C-alpha positions in Angstrom: 1.7 -10.6 22.2 -0.8 -12.4 22.0 -2.7 -10.1 19.1 0.9 -9.5 17.5 1.3 -13.4 17.1 -3.2 -13.7 16.1 -1.8 -11.0 13.3 1.0 -12.9 12.2 -1.0 -15.7 12.1 -4.0 -14.1 10.1 -1.1 -12.6 7.6 0.4 -16.4 6.7 -2.6 -17.5 6.0 -3.3 -15.1 3.6 0.3 -15.1 2.2 -0.2 -18.7 1.5 -3.9 -18.5 0.2 -1.8 -16.2 -2.2 1.0 -18.7 -3.4 -1.7 -20.9 -4.0 -3.5 -18.4 -6.2 -0.5 -17.4 -7.9 -1.7 -15.7 -11.2 -3.5 -12.7 -9.1 -0.1 -11.4 -7.5 1.3 -12.5 -10.7 -2.0 -9.5 -12.2 -1.0 -7.5 -10.3 3.3 -7.0 -10.5 2.1 -7.4 -14.2 -0.5 -4.3 -14.5 2.9 -2.6 -11.7 5.1 -3.1 -14.9 2.6 -2.3 -17.8 1.8 1.4 -16.2 5.1 2.1 -16.0 5.7 0.6 -19.4 3.1 3.3 -20.7 3.7 6.2 -18.5 7.7 6.4 -19.5 5.5 6.2 -23.4 3.7 9.1 -22.6 6.5 11.4 -21.0 8.5 10.4 -23.9 12.5 9.2 -23.4 12.7 8.0 -20.2 16.7 10.7 -20.1 14.2 13.1 -20.4 11.8 12.5 -17.0 12.5 15.0 -14.3 12.7 13.3 -10.9 10.0 15.0 -9.9 7.9 13.8 -12.7 9.7 10.1 -12.4 8.5 10.5 -8.5 6.0 11.5 -8.9 5.2 8.9 -11.4 5.9 5.7 -9.3 3.6 7.0 -6.4 1.1 6.8 -8.9 1.7 3.4 -10.4 2.0 2.5 -6.6 -1.9 3.3 -5.0 -3.5 1.9 -8.3 -1.8 -1.0 -8.4 -2.8 -0.6 -4.8 -6.7 -0.5 -5.7 -5.9 -4.3 -7.4 -5.1 -5.4 -3.7 -6.9 -3.5 -1.0 -10.5 -4.8 -3.5 -10.1 -8.1 -2.4 -8.4 -7.7 1.0 -12.2 -8.1 3.1 -14.5 -9.2 -0.1 -12.6 -12.0 -0.6 -13.9 -12.7 3.0 -17.2 -12.4 2.0 -16.9 -14.2 -1.3 -16.1 -17.2 0.3 -17.9 -16.9 3.9 -14.7 -16.4 5.1 -15.5 -13.1 7.0 -18.1 -15.0 9.5 -14.5 -17.1 11.6 -12.6 -14.1 11.2 -14.8 -12.9 13.9 -14.8 -15.9 16.0 -11.7 -16.9 16.4 -11.0 -15.8 19.8 -8.5 -12.9 19.8 -9.1 -9.3 19.7 -10.9 -7.6 16.0 -8.3 -5.7 15.6 -5.9 -8.9 15.1 -8.1 -9.3 11.7 -6.9 -6.0 10.0 -3.4 -5.8 11.3 -2.7 -9.1 9.7 -4.6 -7.7 6.5 -2.0 -4.9 6.7 1.7 -7.2 7.4 -0.3 -9.2 4.4 -0.4 -5.8 2.1 2.7 -4.9 3.5 4.1 -8.0 1.9 2.4 -8.0 -1.3 3.3 -4.1 -2.1 7.0 -4.6 -1.4 7.0 -7.4 -3.5 5.7 -4.8 -6.1 8.3 -2.5 -5.2 11.0 -5.2 -5.3 9.9 -5.3 -9.0 9.6 -1.6 -10.0 12.2 -0.2 -8.2 15.0 -2.0 -10.9 12.9 -0.9 -14.2 12.1 2.7 -12.5 15.9 3.1 -13.5 14.8 1.8 -16.6 11.9 3.9 -17.8 11.1 6.5 -15.1 14.6 8.1 -14.8 15.0 7.3 -11.2 19.0 7.2 -11.0 21.0 4.6 -8.4 22.7 6.3 -5.8 23.9 6.4 -2.2 21.0 8.0 -1.8 18.7 4.7 -2.8 18.3 3.2 0.6 17.1 6.5 1.5 14.6 6.3 -0.8 13.4 2.4 -0.5 12.8 3.2 3.4 10.5 6.6 2.3 8.6 3.8 0.4 8.9 1.3 3.0 7.1 3.8 5.0 4.5 4.9 2.7 3.2 2.1 1.6 2.6 0.9 5.3 0.4 4.4 5.5 -1.4 3.1 2.7 -1.6 -0.7 3.6 -3.5 0.4 7.0 -6.0 2.8 5.1 -6.6 0.6 2.1 -7.1 -2.2 4.6 -9.3 -0.2 7.0 -11.6 0.7 4.0 -12.5 -2.3 2.4 -12.9 -3.4 5.9 -15.3 -0.3 5.5 -16.7 -1.3 1.9 -16.9 -5.2 2.3 -20.9 -5.0 2.4 -21.4 -3.3 -0.3 -22.8 -4.1 -3.1 -20.3 -1.9 -4.9 -17.5 -2.7 -3.0 -15.1 -3.0 -5.9 -16.0 0.8 -7.3 -16.8 2.4 -3.4 -13.1 1.2 -2.5 -10.8 3.6 -5.4 -13.7 6.6 -4.8 -13.4 6.2 -1.2 -9.1 5.7 -0.8 -8.2 8.3 -3.1 -9.0 11.8 -0.5 -8.0 9.5 2.5 -4.9 8.6 1.2 -3.7 12.0 -0.3 -2.2 12.6 3.4 0.8 10.5 2.4 0.8 11.0 -1.0 1.9 14.6 -0.7 3.6 13.7 2.2 6.0 10.8 0.2 6.3 12.7 -3.2 7.9 15.8 -1.6 10.4 14.0 0.2 11.4 11.1 -2.1 11.9 14.0 -5.0 14.5 15.6 -2.0 15.9 12.7 -1.1 17.3 12.0 -5.1 17.9 15.8 -5.2 20.4 14.5 -2.9 18.9 16.9 0.0 19.9 16.4 3.5 17.6 14.7 6.3 16.2 18.2 7.9 14.9 19.0 4.5 12.7 15.8 4.0 12.2 15.1 8.1 8.7 17.6 8.4 7.5 14.6 5.8 8.6 12.1 7.4 6.9 13.5 10.4 3.3 13.9 8.7 3.6 9.9 7.6 3.9 9.2 11.7 1.2 11.6 11.9 -1.4 9.9 9.4 -0.1 6.8 9.8 -1.4 7.4 14.1 -3.2 8.4 13.1 -5.8 5.7 11.0 -4.6 3.3 14.1 -6.0 5.3 16.6 -9.1 6.1 14.4 -8.5 2.0 13.2 -8.5 0.9 17.2 -11.9 2.7 18.1 -14.5 1.7 15.3 -12.8 -1.4 13.8 -15.1 -4.1 16.4 -17.8 -2.2 15.2 -17.4 -2.6 11.8 -16.6 -6.3 12.1 -20.3 -7.0 14.1 -21.9 -4.9 11.4 
């Protein structure tokens, strides 16, 4: 419970800071919306976009939008000199990572809330009784992505080229997230039963467990560097 409380405190701290720097959040949302419009133009008329193309486009937009978020997750602490304060708080170093993950999930959820209605118009993702299942897959996917992105951000925060290094490392690490996420999202929108995409859900869950285990065994060492 202490770890959860400390993680929530760090997440609330970052959200409050972000609320005072609202231009960063608006720039991320503007990038996501602009990317969706450009994808729609590239594919042609929205009605000609297939389910597979629409779902793949949505996840690609989420990935590149998340890069803008993860590049500041830990590098801001380094640039502002507050990383030392995070190292000295009387809690487990994992609280810092989990707090950053919670913050990233909240930010990406805000982006998805904006993107989902627009995806109906621009990339032909039609609303249906399965929209809640799609939203569930999106939540699971961004939780996985937030863990992976926050962990990679902590690794590269000491590097001079962290802003370029992060997407270079995040892309291959994120493949176990996006492949099952895209496949399961497409099957949901096609109206297939849960048993048809339960395998992809297990893959997402297994990847999440793997990232958490790697973080538990290595994050304290990363913070000590």
